[in-house]
N, C-alpha and C positions, 0 to 999 in steps of 0.2 A: 666803451665796450658793451655791446649787449649781448645777453645769451639767452638762448630760449631750450628749455628743457621737454625733453618727450620721454614717455616710457614706450615698452615695448608691447602691450597691451592697456587694452582701452582702459578697463576698470582700474587697471594697474595705476594709472597717471595719480590717481590721490594714493598711491604705494610706495612713490618716489620719493626719497628724501630731497625736497628741494632748499637745498643747504649749501649759499654761495660764498664761497669764502673770495674774496675780492680785496684788492690794494686799497690805499686809503684814497679816498677821492677827495677832491676840493668842496671844503664845506661851503663854500658859495651856491654850487650847483646841486640844487634838492634831488634827491633820490626819488626813481622813478620804477613802478613796477602796474602791473595789468594781470589779473588773476581771472581767469576765462574757469568757471563751473559748469559743467553739463550735467543737469539733472534728470535728463532721461536716459542714462546709460547707468545705474545703481549696480554697486558689488555687495561683498560682503558686507555682514551686519558687524558696528562696532560691538564686541562683546562687552558687556560691563565689569566682566573681570579684570578687563583690564587695566581698572582703576583699583589695584586689591591694593592690601596696606600688610605690613610685616611686624610683629613683635617679638623680640629676645630678650630675656635675663640677662640684660647686658646695661653695666653704670644704671643710669635713673630711666631705662624704660618702662618697668614694670614697678619698683622700688623708688617711692616718690616721684613716680611719673602718672601709671595707670592707678598705682594701689595708693590704697590714702595713708597706710601706716607710717605715722612720723619719727619712730624708734628704729635707730638702729639697732641691728645683734638682740632684738627684743628677746631673744631666748638663750642668750647666755653663750654662744659658741664660744668666742673670743675669751682670751684671761682677760681677769679684771686690770684695769689699765689702760686699756685701749677704748673699746667704743663706750665703757663703762669705769668712771672713776669712784674711788672710796672716797669719802672725810668722813671727819669729826671733829670735836674739840681740839687741841691741843691737847697734848697728854694722854685722850680716852684710849682704853687698850679694845679694841676690836679689830675684826678680820674680817675680809670680804673676799670668798674663795669658791673656785670650783668644787662642787662637793656629786662625788659618785653614786654613795646612798642616798641621794637623793630626786636623784634622775627623774625627770617628768616629762621630756621629750628629747631623745636625743641620749647621750651619755651622763651626764650631769645635769647637777641644777648652778643656781647663785645663792651659796650658803652666807648668812648675814649672822656673823657673832660677836655679838656685844657684851662683853665682862664688865666693864667699869665705862660708861658714857661720859663720865666727868660734869653730868649736867646738861649737858646739850645731844642733841640730834645725831646717829651714828646711821651713817647708810651709804650708798650707792647713787650719784648722778650721773644723767647725761644730757651735755648744753645742745649749742646749737641748732636751734627747733626755732621754726617758723610760727608767729603768730600772729592774727589782726585782731587787733580792740575791737569788741564787742562780740566776737564769734565765741561758739562755743565749743569743746573738746572735749569728748569722751572716752574713758579707757577702763583699762581692768587689769588687777593683778592676781596670778595664782598662787597661792600661799598656804607655806604649812609653817606651824607652830612648834619645833620640835621641841623644846624645853622653853619655862619660863614664859608663859604665854602675856603676852602683852600688847596695849597700841601699836600698831604699824602706820605711819602717817605719810600720806601722797602729794608731794607739793608741787605744782605749776608755777615757776616765778620767770618774771619777766624784766625785774630788775635787783639789785641788789639789796634795798630796804625791805623791810621786816612787809610793809604795806604794797609791797610789787608783786603779789603773788598771791595765790589760796591753795589753802593745805586743807585736806581732806584725809580725818581719822578713819582707819575700817574698822569693820568690827573684828573683834578677837579670834583669830579661826583655831583649829584644834591641831591635832595632830597627825589631819590627813588632807590634803591640797584639799582647798574652796576657793571658790572666782569669787571676788569681789569688785562692783563697778565703780566708777569715780568722773565725773563730771566737774569741767570747768569754763568761766568767761572770761576770757580774756582782756585786760587792762591795759593794755597798747599795744603797737605793731610792733614787732620786732623779729629780725632771725637770730636770735641770740638768747630766746627762753632755753629752761631748763626743765626737766623731770626729774625729783628725786623723791627714795623711798627710805625710811630711815627708822631706828629704835631709838627711843629716849631710856628706857632703862635696861638692863641686862637681858636679856633673850638668845634664843638661836632660831633662825629661822630660815626658811629653806624659800627662795622664789623661785617658783617653776617656768615663768614667764610675764613679761609688762608689754600693753597693748595704750598704744594714743594716737586717736584719728580725729581729723576733725565733725562733727557731730553732724554736718550736712556730707557725709559720705553714703555714698549708694550702694548699700550692699557692698562695705568693704572698699569701692572705689573712691576717688577722686570725682567730687560733681564737675569743679571747672575745668578739668580734664577731658572727662567723659561729654560735655556739653559742646567741646571744638573736635572730638570724636565722632559723634552724632553729625556735628557739620560736614564733614569729609565724603561720610556717605557711601565709605568703601562698602562693596557684596561682598569682599571673603577677605579671613583674616589670618594669617598663617603663623603659627606658633606651636614648642617653645623655641625654637632653632631652623638655623644659625648653629657658630661654636656650640653654642649653652648645650643643645639637643645631648651631644656626645658621651657628656657627662651626668646626662640626668637620669634619675629614674624615677618614674610617673607615680609610684606605690607611695614614695616619700610627700610626694604633695597629694595625698587623698586622705580623707577622714575626717576627724575633726579637728580644725585650725592649732588648736593650742597645742594638738599634742604629736603634732607634725616633726619629727626630726631636722634641725638646721642640720647643715652641710659647707664644707668648703667647698666652694663652685671653682674647678680647676679650669674652666676656659679664659676667664674672665678674671680669676684671682679676686674672690668676692667672699662674702658671706651670702649665704641663700637660707634664707627662712622658711622656703615652700610654703608659704603663703597661698600664691597665686599658683592655682595646680589644676586638673583638669575639671574641676565642676566649676572653678572660679572662671576658666577663661571661656566657657561655653558659657557662663552665666554672664559674662563682658559678650559674647557673640549674641547673645538673644535678647540685651540691654538694647543694642547698636541695632538690633535688626540684620545682621552681615552673616554671612555663611563661613563655616571652621576649615579651615586645613590644617589637623594634625599632623606632625612630623615624629616619628617616633627614632628609638638610640638605636641605630647601626655602629656606632664604633664601640663603644664599652656596654652594650646591653644587649638582651638576649634575645631571640625567635619568640620563646615564651613570653618574655614580658611585655613585648609587640603583641602577640596576638590576643593578650589577657587583657593590654589597654582596650582596643578594639571590642573585646567584648564588653567589660567596665562599660564603655562609651554607646554601645549599638545592641547588645545581648538583653534579654527579655531577665524581667527578675528572678526568674526560675533558674536562670545558669548562676554558677558561682561567683564571679564578679560584676553578672548583673544583678545581685541581690543584695550586696555590700553597697554597690550605688543605691538601690533603693532605700539602703539600710542607711546610707547618707541624706536621705531627703529628696533624691530624683528618680521616682518609682518608674518613669516613661523613660523607655529609651529613648539617647540625644538623638540618633540617627547622623550620624557625621559619615559625611560621602567621601569625602578628600581625603588622600593619607599622603605623607611625604615619608620616602625611605631612604631616611639620612640625611645630611647635609655635609658637602664639599667633603667627600670622603676620599680624593684626592690631594688633599693639601696636608701637609707637614704640621702644618698649626691645628690640625682637626685631632681629638683625643681618639684612638683606636682608627686611625687612619691606614688603607690595605692600599696593595698594590688592585688595578683595576680588572683583573681574572677573578681577584678573591671577593673584588665587589659583585661583579656581574653573578656570583654563586650566590653571595651572601644575598643581595637583593631578590634573586627568585626561589633562595628558603622564606625569607620573612613575606612575601606576596602571598607564597602557599598556603603557610601559618595563619596569616591574617584572613584570608578567604577562604580558609576551612571556617572560620567562626563569620565573618558575614562575605558572601560572594559578591554581594550590590556594591561594595567599596571601591570606588576609583582611585590610584597610586600613581604618583608621580615618581621617578626616579632618577637619582644623582646624575648629571649630566656635565660635560664641560668640553667644548669643541676642540678635536685634533684626536690625538689618540686615545684620550678616554672615552669618547663617543666611538672609534672605532670598534673598541671592545662590546662596549654597554649597548650600543643602538642594535648591534643585530642581536646579542646574546640574550637582551632581555626585551626586544617587544613585542616578545607577545604577551609578557607582562606587564607591563606599563601603558596607562593612557596619554601621561604627559612626563616630556623629558627636564629636567629641570636644566634652569641655563643662568649663571650670575654673573652680571659685570658693575664694577664699581670704577671711575674716573678718580683717579689722585690728583688729590692738587693742593700742594705744600702750605700754601698762602693762610695764615691765621686772620679770622675775622673777628673783632671786627679790623677792618684794614687801617695798616699807618696810610700815612702818604705816598711813600715810597711802594707799598703792596699795590697801594687804591692802582696808581699809576701802572704799574706792570700787569693787574689784571686787566685794565682797560686795553692795553695796548695789545695783548694776547685773547682779546675777546672773540673776536670773530672765527681762530683757529680753537679757542678752546672750549666754546661753546656748543661745536659742531661732533667734541668728541665723545662725547655721551654717547651721542646718538648713531656714532661710528660701533662704538662698541656692541650697544644692542643690534644693532644692523650686524655685526659679524657675525651673534649668536643663531641670527635669522637664519643668515646665510651656508654655515655650519650643516645646519639640519635641511634646509631647503636642497642641497646638493646631493643630501643623501637620497633624496626621493626620489628615483628615477624609473619607479614602474617596476622594478624587478624582485620587489619582497611587498606583498601587500601590507603586512601587519609591520613595516618599518615607514609606506606609505601615509598608515592611520594617526601616524604619532601628530601631537602638536605640543609647541610647548609653554610652561611654565618658566617664565624669567620672573622667577620669583627673589630674589634679591636685586635690583639694579639702584645707580643713583649716583651721588658724589661723596668723595670723602676726605674731609680735608687732612685729618692726621687722627691716631689711634691713640696718641697720647695724651694724659691729664691735659686741662688746660685753664689754671686754677685762677690766671689771671683775666679771665675771660670776662665776658657777661652775665655766664651762670652759676650755677651751684653745683660740685659734684665733680664726678671724674666723667672722661668720655665728652664734653661738652665740645661739639661744634655746631657753630649758628650757619645758616645758610641764607648771602644774600641776596639780592633781585636778582643779579648775575645768573648766579646759580638756578633760579627757578625757570629762567630764560633758558640756558643748558639743557633744565631738565623737561623744558616743555619740547624742544626739537625731536629729543627721545621719547617724550609719549608721543609726540607725533606720526613717530615711525614704529611706533606700537601700533598704532590705530592703523597705519597704512598697509602693515602686516597682519591683521586680524585675519585672513585666512589660514595663517601659520601658528598663533600664537591664542594660546586661551586664553593663561592666564596672566596679568604681570602684576607685582606687589613691591612696589616701593618701599627701600628700608632706611630708617625706618618711622616709626609710627612717631613715639612719644621721647623728646631728650637724643643723648648721645646725638647720631646723625639723621633726627626726627623730624618729619613737618610739624610738629606741636613741641615747642617748649612750655618748659614750668620753670618757676623758682620755688623756693616753700612755701611762699604764698600766694603766688598766681601765675596764671597760664597763658601762652598768647599764640597764635597760629603763625606762624611761616610764610614767608613767600615762598615755598614750594606747597605748601599745605595749600594754600591760596589755588594756586595752580590747580594744583589735583581736584580742590574743593567746585572750581568753576567748571571744569571740563568734565567730570563726573554728573556734574548737572546740567550742562547745557549745552554737550557735543554727544549727541545720539542718532541712531537710523543705521542708516544703511550706507557705506562709502559712496562718494562720486567724484569722476574723473575731475581733476584738477590741473590748471598747466599757468605756471608763471613766468613770463615775458618782462625782462628787466635788469636793470645791474645792481636791485639792489638788495639787502641782504636783510629777505621774506620767505619765512616757512611758513606754510597754507594746508591743510586740511579742508576737506568738508564732508557732509553726511545730510542725505535726506531723509525724514522720517515723515513716512508714508500717512500714518495713523494721524497725526496733527498737523501735517501737511508744511512741516515746518523745515526749510534748511537752515542749519547752524554751519558755522566757517569760524574756524582756527586761524588767525593771523599773527605772528611774530613775529616783530622787527627785531632784529639782535645787535644793531647797529648800535655801537656804544655812544654816539654822540648825536646822529643825526635823523631827524623824521624823514619817514618815507611817505609820497604822494600813492595810492594805491587803487586802480580805478577794478569797479568789479563788473565782469560780466557775465549773466545768469545764462544759460542756455539750456533747454529744451522744457522750462515754464514759463508760463508771461503773466505777465502784472505781479511780481514778487518785488515786496519793498519791503526793508527793514523796519522792523518789529518793535525790536529793542537790542541794546548790546552793552557789553560788561567791560572793563579795563581793569588789569593787574598793572599796576605801574608805582613808583616812587620818586626822590631825586635822585637817585644815583644808583648803577651797577654793586654797589658795594651796602646800601641799605637795608637791613635787617630790622627785625620785629623781637622785642628783649620785653619778658614779664612783667606787670608791674606800670611797661609806659607807653603811652599812645603809639600805636601800630605806622611807623614809615611804608610800610610796603601795604596796601590795600585793593581789595574789588572792590568798584562803583559801577552803579550799574549807569551807564550815557544819559545826561538829563533830554536830550534831544536826539530824535530817528536819526538815522545816516541816510541822506538820500544816493540813491545807484546810480541816478542819473551823474552825480560827481565823485573825483576824488575819495577817496576817505583817507584824513591822516593818521598814522599811524605814530604817538609819540616814539624819540629813540628807546631802547630797553624798555618794549612794553609789549602786553599779550593783551589781543583783542578777540573777542568772541563776539558775534551777535546772528540773528534771528532775522531772517526773512519769512514773509507768507505774502499771501497772496491779499 
């Protein structure tokens, strides 16, 4: 069976989803397709913001992902016995407990009261730390000796023997808090190291906080993760949420880092040390040369808090909050342009969620207050197709620049696949791989249908699809290849499914201004980390390749044939380069593709790149060789012969004169 797909408008030939769901074919018959590209009819430019990213304080996205802090609950929010274990010689008389009298950050500190040490060290210890042999680790302790001052020892251990660790004796501290630094060199590679702080003689010690990071951290960020984030080269990042933002108070994350209060984070039920706040996020953005999109708390937050955050970020140092930013070491305004007015306020899972009529009133009130501080900001309203948008779009159109929309495809099969799940995944892949694109298309169609020319304010709205992707399961996966909670690994097949959705976003560039894949690191992220390593996942390879290699103005594409092939193309007039993205989403069969280019003479393929792997279920695990990689093809692809696309592969080629 042959099928020809056309679009209603010539430039939107590139904007049609060329996603064919076909029956299984005889494997002996090669799948064939002809792709015709008309360079002479350019349409809208591909907005770089379509390659945006999203980060949220969820699981290990920030903590142990982007942020380099190795200690969990370093400010002692939890009771002793949870994150930190008390230990001492048998028969020793000592206590480790919270003490409100010594509160340093938050409502209390950790108190270590040693009455009779029985000749050995008494203190607190945290295990399950990851070390690499030969690497250095730095940290500090903020301490106050209330009575009987004596030496305090900090030890990093990578084994049980006395020789399997290093100890640092800190200088004696007095009756007020002082910060003492320490440095170690790991003698072994392990995921079971521990850090301890002890007294070996009677005394009463307040511990305000502790910290331990790899010495190569970059202003508190993991160097290995940061290198991969730079490779993604995303032009815009959304932060801090996500569900997290509706319970987040930004002032908790401002000021001296050790003094910021720890909080129990209610959206994802976890400890939030508040080490990565507004200044750290904007430093992260500057470090990787990206633009920030800051979301304000419209759940349990106030209008005043949102306006003060705008003043902190963008106000002069003569303003109240601008002066506080300056005192924190940032005299120049950050100049944040993009602001999100809440997150998923329609959902019962969202802290402070409200009916749509209340959100519309709330949105307008927030925008008025925020623009009174900085009238140049651009805002994103919470949207959702259907009844929610029926209210928000007309009532808030004059006070929004973009309308938010989210789509996740739920897929319950756990990765890495069992043989049975691998079979199920392969059998359903043709339908499944189009579902992400169909969901994204539904968000676009909802807004497009509302823009009928009757309201200029509505007609000018564009979309910010600021969360999209695949979710396998939200529950912890302790037996997976990762470390920590909420770990979801994306196989090569998911990169292909997300690639088809990315094509849909590219083809809808007239309506979609921003798209932000969720998320960036760990959890449901494009980058995965263990305690000691980081790797780019298959979806990360997809986003990296298209961000770097597919750009310019959309040009019409027509696909003829029976092959499961999805194609987009763009012409960059400045470099005279045609970029073509080709996705063969067949689980088993290669596709022989004939390329016909119209409107430009004597084009030849100058370079080509391919994302591929052994199977649809292939994954990349930190610390192991990549199964899914991006490779530049060694030989140019001739346009006068069919291009053979391997099964389950993504290919991008450049053609020039």
